[in-house]
Residue frames as a rotation matrix with the C-alpha (Angstrom) as fourth column:
MET 1
0.058 0.723 0.688 -111.46
-0.843 -0.334 0.422 -127.26
0.535 -0.604 0.590 -58.31
ASN 2
-0.852 -0.434 0.293 -111.33
-0.523 0.678 -0.516 -129.58
0.025 -0.593 -0.805 -55.39
GLU 3
-0.781 0.508 -0.364 -113.66
0.341 0.834 0.434 -132.50
0.524 0.214 -0.824 -54.81
ASP 4
-0.553 0.579 -0.599 -115.67
0.649 -0.152 -0.746 -130.77
-0.523 -0.801 -0.292 -52.05
VAL 5
-0.536 0.322 -0.780 -116.58
-0.442 -0.895 -0.066 -127.89
-0.719 0.309 0.622 -54.36
GLN 6
-0.793 0.195 -0.577 -117.48
-0.513 0.298 0.805 -130.14
0.329 0.935 -0.137 -57.30
LYS 7
-0.759 0.465 -0.456 -119.55
0.518 0.856 0.011 -132.48
0.395 -0.228 -0.890 -55.17
ASN 8
-0.303 0.617 -0.727 -121.46
0.864 -0.145 -0.483 -129.75
-0.403 -0.774 -0.489 -53.28
LYS 9
-0.995 -0.065 0.075 -122.10
0.093 -0.865 0.493 -126.99
0.033 0.498 0.867 -55.83
GLY 10
-0.356 0.934 0.029 -125.79
0.256 0.068 0.964 -127.87
0.899 0.350 -0.263 -56.03
PHE 11
0.204 0.383 -0.901 -126.17
0.960 0.099 0.260 -127.69
0.189 -0.918 -0.348 -52.26
ALA 12
-0.639 -0.517 -0.570 -124.31
0.619 -0.785 0.018 -124.36
-0.456 -0.342 0.822 -52.20
ILE 13
-0.866 0.390 0.313 -126.71
0.024 -0.593 0.805 -122.94
0.499 0.705 0.505 -54.79
LEU 14
0.016 0.932 -0.361 -129.73
0.596 0.281 0.752 -124.08
0.803 -0.227 -0.551 -52.74
ALA 15
-0.351 -0.239 -0.905 -128.40
0.927 -0.223 -0.301 -122.06
-0.130 -0.945 0.299 -49.80
TYR 16
-0.964 -0.050 -0.260 -129.58
0.024 -0.995 0.101 -118.85
-0.264 0.091 0.960 -51.50
LEU 17
-0.615 0.785 -0.076 -133.11
-0.093 0.023 0.995 -120.02
0.783 0.619 0.059 -52.30
SER 18
0.054 0.697 0.715 -134.99
-0.796 -0.403 0.452 -119.02
0.603 -0.594 0.533 -49.17
TRP 19
0.435 0.217 0.874 -136.08
-0.837 0.455 0.303 -121.95
-0.332 -0.864 0.379 -47.01
LEU 20
0.919 -0.169 -0.356 -134.36
-0.063 0.830 -0.555 -124.44
0.389 0.532 0.752 -49.31
LEU 21
0.039 -0.955 0.293 -131.17
-0.695 -0.236 -0.679 -123.54
0.718 -0.177 -0.674 -47.42
LEU 22
0.352 0.148 0.924 -132.28
-0.856 0.450 0.253 -126.14
-0.378 -0.881 0.285 -44.88
ILE 23
0.994 0.024 -0.108 -131.42
-0.074 0.871 -0.486 -128.87
0.083 0.491 0.867 -47.40
PRO 24
0.283 -0.953 -0.103 -127.68
0.059 0.125 -0.990 -128.11
0.957 0.274 0.092 -47.56
LEU 25
0.049 -0.236 0.971 -127.67
-0.906 -0.419 -0.056 -127.22
0.420 -0.877 -0.234 -43.86
PHE 26
0.425 0.205 0.882 -128.55
-0.700 0.692 0.177 -130.82
-0.574 -0.693 0.437 -43.02
CYS 27
0.969 0.053 0.241 -127.46
0.095 0.821 -0.563 -132.78
-0.228 0.569 0.790 -46.11
ALA 28
0.497 -0.839 0.221 -124.02
0.405 -0.001 -0.914 -131.23
0.768 0.544 0.339 -46.69
LYS 29
0.981 -0.005 0.192 -123.02
-0.166 -0.527 0.834 -130.44
0.096 -0.850 -0.518 -43.13
ASP 30
0.525 -0.843 0.116 -119.54
0.487 0.409 0.772 -131.93
-0.698 -0.349 0.626 -43.63
SER 31
0.205 -0.411 0.888 -118.75
0.940 -0.170 -0.296 -129.72
0.272 0.896 0.352 -46.63
LYS 32
-0.378 -0.437 -0.816 -116.76
0.644 -0.758 0.108 -126.57
-0.666 -0.485 0.567 -45.88
PHE 33
-0.979 0.001 0.205 -117.83
0.169 -0.558 0.812 -125.11
0.115 0.830 0.546 -49.24
ALA 34
-0.199 0.980 0.028 -121.55
0.508 0.079 0.858 -125.74
0.838 0.185 -0.513 -48.67
ARG 35
0.152 0.223 -0.963 -121.32
0.982 -0.141 0.122 -124.50
-0.109 -0.965 -0.240 -45.06
PHE 36
-0.807 -0.470 -0.357 -119.82
0.415 -0.882 0.223 -121.21
-0.420 0.031 0.907 -46.25
HIS 37
-0.840 0.504 0.201 -122.72
-0.046 -0.436 0.899 -120.65
0.541 0.745 0.389 -48.63
VAL 38
0.044 0.843 -0.536 -125.28
0.779 0.307 0.547 -121.77
0.626 -0.441 -0.643 -46.04
GLY 39
-0.257 -0.225 -0.940 -123.87
0.850 -0.515 -0.110 -119.11
-0.459 -0.827 0.324 -43.71
GLN 40
-0.986 -0.101 -0.131 -124.19
0.019 -0.858 0.514 -116.50
-0.164 0.505 0.848 -46.43
GLY 41
-0.552 0.834 -0.014 -127.70
0.200 0.148 0.969 -117.72
0.810 0.532 -0.248 -47.27
ILE 42
0.022 0.532 -0.847 -128.80
0.981 0.152 0.121 -117.58
0.193 -0.833 -0.518 -43.63
THR 43
-0.621 -0.305 -0.722 -127.50
0.484 -0.874 -0.047 -114.03
-0.616 -0.379 0.690 -43.29
LEU 44
-0.955 0.295 0.027 -129.34
-0.131 -0.500 0.856 -113.05
0.266 0.814 0.516 -46.48
ALA 45
-0.287 0.903 -0.320 -132.55
0.520 0.427 0.739 -114.76
0.804 0.046 -0.593 -45.33
ILE 46
-0.128 0.209 -0.970 -132.47
0.970 -0.177 -0.166 -113.06
-0.206 -0.962 -0.180 -41.91
PHE 47
-0.822 -0.198 -0.534 -131.92
0.135 -0.979 0.155 -109.59
-0.553 0.055 0.831 -43.36
TRP 48
-0.839 0.544 -0.017 -134.59
-0.093 -0.113 0.989 -110.19
0.537 0.831 0.146 -45.99
ALA 49
-0.156 0.802 -0.576 -137.09
0.805 0.441 0.397 -111.45
0.573 -0.402 -0.714 -43.39
CYS 50
-0.385 -0.040 -0.922 -136.42
0.734 -0.619 -0.280 -108.41
-0.560 -0.784 0.267 -41.20
TRP 51
-0.970 0.029 -0.242 -137.09
-0.165 -0.811 0.562 -106.18
-0.179 0.585 0.791 -44.18
TRP 52
-0.563 0.817 -0.124 -140.38
0.297 0.340 0.892 -108.01
0.771 0.465 -0.434 -44.87
VAL 53
-0.103 0.501 -0.859 -141.49
0.995 0.047 -0.092 -107.32
-0.006 -0.864 -0.503 -41.30
ILE 54
-0.640 -0.190 -0.745 -140.63
0.279 -0.960 0.005 -103.63
-0.716 -0.205 0.667 -41.66
GLU 55
-0.960 0.276 -0.054 -142.42
-0.134 -0.283 0.950 -103.55
0.247 0.919 0.308 -45.01
ILE 56
-0.312 0.884 -0.349 -145.57
0.697 0.462 0.548 -105.09
0.646 -0.073 -0.760 -43.49
ILE 57
-0.155 0.212 -0.965 -145.56
0.882 -0.410 -0.232 -102.64
-0.445 -0.887 -0.123 -40.57
VAL 58
-0.824 -0.185 -0.535 -145.04
-0.024 -0.933 0.360 -99.63
-0.566 0.309 0.764 -42.83
GLY 59
-0.837 0.547 -0.006 -147.75
0.068 0.114 0.991 -100.89
0.542 0.830 -0.133 -45.18
ALA 60
-0.155 0.802 -0.577 -150.18
0.926 0.321 0.197 -101.32
0.343 -0.504 -0.793 -42.30
VAL 61
-0.286 -0.023 -0.958 -149.46
0.650 -0.739 -0.177 -97.87
-0.704 -0.673 0.226 -40.91
THR 62
-0.725 -0.092 -0.683 -149.65
-0.294 -0.855 0.428 -96.01
-0.623 0.511 0.592 -44.23
GLY 63
-0.879 0.345 0.330 -152.23
0.477 0.626 0.617 -98.20
0.006 0.699 -0.715 -45.94
TRP 64
0.002 0.957 -0.289 -155.17
0.887 -0.135 -0.442 -96.12
-0.463 -0.256 -0.849 -44.78
ILE 65
0.200 -0.011 -0.980 -153.91
-0.283 -0.958 -0.047 -93.07
-0.938 0.287 -0.194 -46.74
PRO 66
0.821 0.278 0.499 -154.44
0.262 0.593 -0.762 -94.12
-0.508 0.756 0.414 -50.38
VAL 67
0.866 -0.498 0.046 -151.83
-0.160 -0.364 -0.918 -92.04
0.473 0.787 -0.395 -52.24
LEU 68
0.211 -0.817 0.537 -149.21
-0.974 -0.223 0.043 -92.09
0.085 -0.532 -0.843 -49.50
GLY 69
0.363 0.001 0.932 -149.71
-0.407 0.900 0.157 -95.82
-0.839 -0.436 0.327 -48.99
GLN 70
0.948 0.015 0.318 -149.15
0.269 0.495 -0.826 -96.50
-0.170 0.868 0.465 -52.69
ILE 71
0.642 -0.755 0.135 -146.03
-0.476 -0.530 -0.702 -94.35
0.601 0.387 -0.699 -52.92
ILE 72
0.045 -0.626 0.778 -144.48
-0.979 0.128 0.160 -95.83
-0.199 -0.769 -0.607 -49.77
GLY 73
0.645 0.262 0.718 -145.52
-0.202 0.965 -0.170 -99.32
-0.737 -0.035 0.675 -50.89
VAL 74
0.941 -0.334 0.056 -143.58
0.123 0.185 -0.975 -98.96
0.315 0.924 0.215 -54.14
LEU 75
0.309 -0.873 0.378 -140.54
-0.722 -0.474 -0.504 -97.46
0.620 -0.117 -0.776 -52.39
ALA 76
0.199 -0.192 0.961 -140.61
-0.859 0.438 0.265 -100.14
-0.472 -0.878 -0.078 -49.69
ALA 77
0.891 0.187 0.413 -140.62
0.002 0.910 -0.415 -102.86
-0.454 0.371 0.810 -52.36
LEU 78
0.743 -0.622 -0.247 -137.39
-0.513 -0.294 -0.806 -101.62
0.429 0.726 -0.537 -53.98
PRO 79
-0.067 -0.832 0.550 -135.02
-0.979 0.163 0.126 -103.17
-0.195 -0.530 -0.825 -51.41
ASN 80
0.525 0.308 0.793 -136.47
-0.214 0.950 -0.227 -106.56
-0.824 -0.051 0.565 -52.35
LEU 81
0.967 -0.223 -0.124 -134.74
-0.102 0.110 -0.989 -106.13
0.234 0.969 0.083 -55.73
PHE 82
0.160 -0.955 0.250 -131.42
-0.896 -0.247 -0.370 -105.65
0.415 -0.165 -0.895 -53.93
PHE 83
0.007 -0.102 0.995 -131.97
-0.713 0.697 0.076 -108.80
-0.701 -0.710 -0.068 -51.86
LEU 84
0.876 0.331 0.350 -132.82
0.019 0.703 -0.711 -110.69
-0.481 0.630 0.610 -55.04
ALA 85
0.719 -0.675 -0.165 -129.64
-0.438 -0.256 -0.862 -109.35
0.540 0.692 -0.480 -56.66
PHE 86
-0.077 -0.753 0.654 -127.59
-0.995 0.097 -0.005 -110.51
-0.060 -0.651 -0.757 -53.64
ALA 87
0.380 0.285 0.880 -129.14
-0.319 0.933 -0.165 -113.98
-0.868 -0.218 0.446 -53.93
ILE 88
1.000 -0.022 -0.003 -128.21
0.003 0.274 -0.962 -114.07
0.022 0.961 0.274 -57.64
VAL 89
0.329 -0.939 0.099 -124.64
-0.805 -0.334 -0.490 -113.01
0.494 0.082 -0.866 -56.82
GLY 90
-0.075 -0.315 0.946 -124.43
-0.836 0.537 0.112 -115.79
-0.543 -0.783 -0.303 -54.22
ILE 91
0.728 0.405 0.554 -125.79
-0.048 0.835 -0.548 -118.35
-0.684 0.372 0.627 -56.68
ILE 92
0.871 -0.459 -0.178 -123.26
-0.255 -0.113 -0.960 -117.28
0.420 0.881 -0.215 -59.31
ASN 93
0.028 -0.892 0.451 -120.41
-0.981 -0.111 -0.160 -117.48
0.193 -0.438 -0.878 -56.78
ALA 94
0.120 0.086 0.989 -121.54
-0.546 0.838 -0.007 -120.96
-0.829 -0.539 0.147 -55.70
ALA 95
0.928 0.293 0.230 -121.91
0.030 0.557 -0.830 -122.14
-0.372 0.777 0.508 -59.30
ASN 96
0.658 -0.749 -0.081 -118.39
-0.404 -0.260 -0.877 -120.88
0.636 0.610 -0.474 -60.07
GLY 97
0.522 -0.435 -0.734 -116.97
0.646 0.763 0.007 -122.68
0.557 -0.478 0.679 -57.02
GLU 98
-0.414 -0.680 0.606 -116.00
0.138 -0.705 -0.696 -119.46
0.900 -0.204 0.386 -55.27
GLU 99
0.114 0.374 -0.920 -116.26
0.982 0.095 0.161 -118.56
0.148 -0.922 -0.357 -51.59
LYS 100
-0.770 -0.293 0.567 -116.84
0.290 -0.952 -0.097 -114.81
0.569 0.090 0.818 -51.91
PRO 101
-0.606 0.584 -0.540 -118.87
0.571 -0.152 -0.806 -112.96
-0.553 -0.797 -0.241 -49.29
LEU 102
0.208 0.789 0.577 -122.03
0.967 -0.254 -0.002 -111.23
0.145 0.559 -0.816 -50.44
PRO 103
-0.471 -0.342 0.813 -121.91
0.336 -0.922 -0.194 -107.46
0.816 0.182 0.549 -50.97
ILE 104
0.003 0.400 0.917 -122.65
-0.516 -0.784 0.344 -105.17
0.857 -0.474 0.204 -47.99
PHE 105
0.372 0.240 0.897 -123.49
-0.928 0.112 0.355 -107.76
-0.015 -0.964 0.265 -45.30
GLY 106
0.700 -0.097 -0.708 -121.62
-0.219 0.914 -0.342 -110.85
0.680 0.394 0.618 -46.44
LYS 107
-0.383 -0.915 -0.128 -118.91
-0.065 0.165 -0.984 -110.42
0.921 -0.369 -0.123 -43.83
ILE 108
-0.174 0.435 0.883 -121.48
-0.972 -0.220 -0.084 -110.46
0.158 -0.873 0.461 -41.04
THR 109
-0.687 -0.040 -0.726 -121.57
-0.019 0.999 -0.038 -113.83
0.727 -0.012 -0.687 -39.33
ILE 110
0.008 0.790 0.613 -124.90
-0.885 -0.280 0.371 -114.28
0.465 -0.546 0.697 -37.61
ILE 111
0.842 0.251 0.478 -124.66
-0.437 0.837 0.329 -118.03
-0.317 -0.486 0.814 -37.15
LYS 112
-0.257 -0.959 -0.120 -121.39
-0.918 0.204 0.340 -119.93
-0.301 0.197 -0.933 -37.13
ILE 113
0.815 0.533 -0.226 -121.89
-0.579 0.733 -0.357 -122.88
-0.024 0.422 0.906 -39.45
């Protein structure tokens, strides 16, 4: 493993922990390895935040119907497990020193880092 990977693994892992991705974004900006994982983390965070907005809107619309609101609430929460799984995959890749894109949307570049 090269020096960049060894030195910046911790920063790369932080890139998948929600708003903590700001730490490697500013503290490891010269690391190609950390920048890759920050890019993946930003993509994950944006998709996850969009889902939260959809979840809130759906919950507000269906919340006044007790049974329907509960069923849709449970179903709407399931994608959060997938986002959590993607974050875990990213953390494992970073910890192993690998630059693998996340499943499904990892090849999407929203922000060039």
